[in-house]
C-alpha positions, 0 to 999 in steps of 0.5 A, spaced: 641 973 448 643 966 445 645 961 450 649 955 447 650 948 451 657 946 451 662 941 454 667 945 459 674 943 460 678 949 460 680 952 467 677 958 466 670 955 464 671 950 470 672 957 474 665 960 471 662 953 473 664 954 480 661 961 481 655 958 478 655 953 484 656 959 489 650 963 486 645 957 486 647 953 492 646 959 497 650 956 502 651 948 500 658 945 499 660 946 492 665 942 487 672 946 486 676 947 480 680 941 482 674 936 483 671 938 476 678 937 473 678 930 476 671 929 474 672 931 467 678 927 466 675 921 469 670 920 463 665 924 467 661 930 463 661 937 465 656 942 461 655 949 461 649 954 458 653 960 456 651 966 453 654 970 447 658 974 452 661 968 456 656 968 462 654 962 464 647 961 466 646 953 468 651 947 468 651 939 469 656 936 472 656 928 471 661 923 475 662 916 471 659 910 475 659 903 474 652 900 475 651 893 474 656 892 468 653 898 465 656 905 463 653 910 467 653 917 470 651 920 476 649 927 476 653 931 482 650 938 480 645 941 476 642 948 476 640 954 472 641 961 475 635 964 478 634 969 472 634 964 467 630 959 470 623 957 467 626 958 460 628 951 458 635 951 459 635 946 464 631 941 459 636 943 454 642 941 458 639 934 459 638 933 452 645 935 450 647 931 456 643 925 453 646 926 446 653 926 448 652 920 453 649 916 447 655 918 443 660 915 449 656 909 450 653 911 456 646 907 458 644 910 464 644 917 468 641 917 475 640 923 479 636 925 486 630 930 487 626 932 492 620 928 493 616 934 495 618 939 489 613 938 483 617 942 478 623 937 479 618 931 478 615 934 472 622 935 468 624 928 470 618 924 469 614 928 464 619 932 460 625 927 460 621 920 461 625 918 467 622 914 472 624 914 480 625 907 483 627 908 490 627 913 496 633 915 500 632 918 507 636 924 509 641 923 503 645 929 504 644 930 512 643 937 514 643 943 509 643 950 510 641 953 504 635 957 502 632 950 499 633 945 504 634 949 511 629 946 516 628 940 512 631 933 512 634 932 505 630 926 503 630 924 496 627 920 490 633 916 486 631 917 478 633 913 473 634 916 466 635 910 461 637 914 455 636 909 449 629 906 452 623 906 447 620 911 453 625 916 453 626 916 445 618 917 444 618 923 450 625 926 448 626 925 440 619 924 438 615 929 443 610 924 445 607 925 452 608 920 457 603 914 458 599 917 463 597 923 459 593 919 455 589 916 461 583 920 464 583 922 471 578 917 472 583 911 471 587 914 477 586 913 484 588 918 489 591 915 495 592 921 500 587 925 503 588 932 505 585 938 508 586 946 507 589 949 513 587 956 515 593 959 512 591 956 505 596 950 505 594 943 505 595 938 510 596 931 509 591 927 513 590 920 511 593 915 506 589 909 504 593 903 506 589 898 501 593 901 495 599 897 498 596 891 499 593 891 491 586 892 493 584 897 488 581 897 481 587 902 478 594 900 477 595 908 477 596 911 484 596 919 485 600 921 492 599 928 493 605 933 495 605 940 497 604 945 490 609 950 493 614 947 498 618 953 498 612 958 500 610 953 505 617 952 508 617 960 509 610 960 512 609 954 516 616 950 517 612 945 522 607 943 516 613 942 511 616 938 516 610 934 517 609 933 510 616 930 509 616 925 515 609 922 513 610 922 506 617 918 507 613 912 510 608 913 504 613 913 498 617 907 501 611 903 502 609 904 495 616 902 492 616 896 497 609 894 494 612 894 487 610 901 484 614 906 480 614 913 479 613 915 472 609 922 472 607 928 476 600 931 475 598 938 477 590 939 477 586 944 480 592 947 483 594 941 487 600 936 485 601 929 485 606 924 484 604 918 480 605 911 481 604 905 477 604 898 479 608 895 473 615 892 472 620 897 470 622 893 464 614 894 462 614 902 463 621 903 459 619 899 453 613 903 452 613 908 446 608 912 448 
């Protein structure tokens, strides 16, 4: 099966995008055809991952935005069908989005990811060269789909600077981001966790000193659940504890001048990687 990434504008294609949303949102609100038409005709972008039989397996919907005088997009929907996940389709959608964006003069694309989901962070930071610059509590309010039910919808705000040296290096030249060239001995873990009776990890303590600059490392690791969905099913109270306690940590880190630039997965544990550096310094790196 061959899958092609292509812009969508015809009503039939937009209807297929709506069906994909119904299938992947699992109870969350979705964008109707009328909304998709308005987005596409207002300098937004709608991309679909379509196979040679016409079936749609993934999509991105970007809304046009003006941010600090920049031409930019905000992603309103981004998903791949369950049976085609982990096959690179999501990354291909982002690559095509970037190519079209550069052609249209778009400089920045922003989207929101769950701070406790490692796969979303891995794609955004490690594979695309994006960064996270802020945290928003309960961004969408209460949602009842299988991925969000029972948890506040806290999100990281991701920025993808399409033509920055960092993104060009990671996407165009397949150079691993900066933190891959550092040893773990150059990184400081600021969280302490223990293993619960059911095999999940519980957050016990956060090292406050990293927010005061009392550290020898400018690269700080904050642990997150390795498998959030499994934790939600088996111990929702523990998942809620992670949400409440890490939101304070993330906000303090951002307020102290840190930016998230990577995701580290080591020994079956996952860590969001914070760097204490200016955004300009990070984006100007070419490796």
